[in-house]
N, C-alpha and C positions, 0 to 999 in steps of 0.2 A: 379697682378699675383703672384703666389706662388714662390717668389724669395727671396734671402737673400743678403743684408738686405731688409726688407720689404719696400714697396713703399707707404705706407699709411695704415690707419686703418679706419674702418667704423664709421659712425656717431651713436650717441645714439638713443635709442627708445623714442618716444614721450610719454608724461604722459598718464595715464589711464583716461577714461571718455571722456566726450565731453564738448565743450563750454569753460571750464576754464583750460584745460590741456595745459601744456607747451610743447615746442618742444625739441627734443633731440639735444645735442651739436654736432657740426661737428667733424669728425674724423681728427686727425693730422697725421703727418709723423711718430710719435713715439708712440702715445697712441690713443686709440679709444675715441670718444666723450662719455660724460656721459649721462645716461638715465635721463629724466626729472622726477621731483617729483612735481606733480600738487600742486599749480599753477605755480611753477617756471620752467624755462627752464633748460636744462642740460648744464654743462660747456663744452667748447670745448676741444678737445684732444691736448696735447702738441706736438709741432714740434720737430725737431732735431737740434742740434748745430754742426757747422763745423767751422774750422779755415782757410778755403781756402783763405780768404782775408787778413790773418795775425792776426786777432783777432777773438775770439769766438763769433759767431752770430747765434741765433736761427731763424729758418725759418719753414714755412709750418705748422703753428698751425691752428687748427680748430676753426670756429666761434662759439660763444655762441648761445644757442637756444632761440627762442622767448618765451614770457610768458604772462600770465594774473595774476596779483597779486594785493594786496591791498597796501595802503600807509604804510611806504615809499617803493618805488619801487627799489629793489636792481638791479644792473646791473649784468647780467649773464656773467661771464668772458669768454673771448676767451682763447684758449690755448697759452702757450708761443710760440713765433715764429710768431707773427703777427696776430693772430686771433682776430677779432673784437668782442666787447661785444654785447649781444642780447638785443633787445628792448622789449617793452611791453606796457601794458595799465593799469592804476590805477585811472581812472577818467579823466585822460588826457593821450595822447599818448606820449611815450618817444621813440625817434629814436634809432635805432641800430647803430653800428659803422662799417665802412669799415675795411677790413684787412689792415695792415700796408704796406706802399709802399716798394717795393723791397724785400719783404719777401715771397710772395706767400701765405700769411695767408688768411684763409677764412673769408668772411664777416659775421657779426652777423645776426641771424634770427630775425623775427619780429612777432608781435601780429596780429591776424586777427580780433580783436575786437576793436572798434565797426564797423570798415570798414576794407576792405582788404588793408593792408599796406605791401609793399614789403620789403624784407630784404636788407641789404647793399651789395655792391660789394666786391669781394675778392681783396686782395692787388696784385699789379703787381709783377711779378717775376723778376729775375735778371740772367744775363748770366755773368759768370766769366771765363775769359780765362787765364789760368796759363801756363806759359812756362819758360824754363830755358834759361837765357841770358848768352851768352859766351863772 
């Protein structure tokens, strides 16, 4: 919703063409996901940092987009804040990564070549209760 501060940004657009186009990166809490540049997937958008636990921790990063590319297969990074990297295919299938536990980061996307392979799960969230002790 249009609120301040923003509650997240959209994912990036998938690459042009068909067959070997990469997927767009997932949107993060602070930055939109990157648009894919075939055959690579888009990088996930960055999350935001807070100090509510006493130290600065980034959370809610977007997952990296899935891809089809040639050797060597680079991993498409997820955004800071727990976003998992995107997987792909380069003669053999490389798995994507799940979002980091307790960050709410998005899971990495996956390639659909040569068969349909699902992306990874997002990271679990966390609830922090802060109170003043007297």
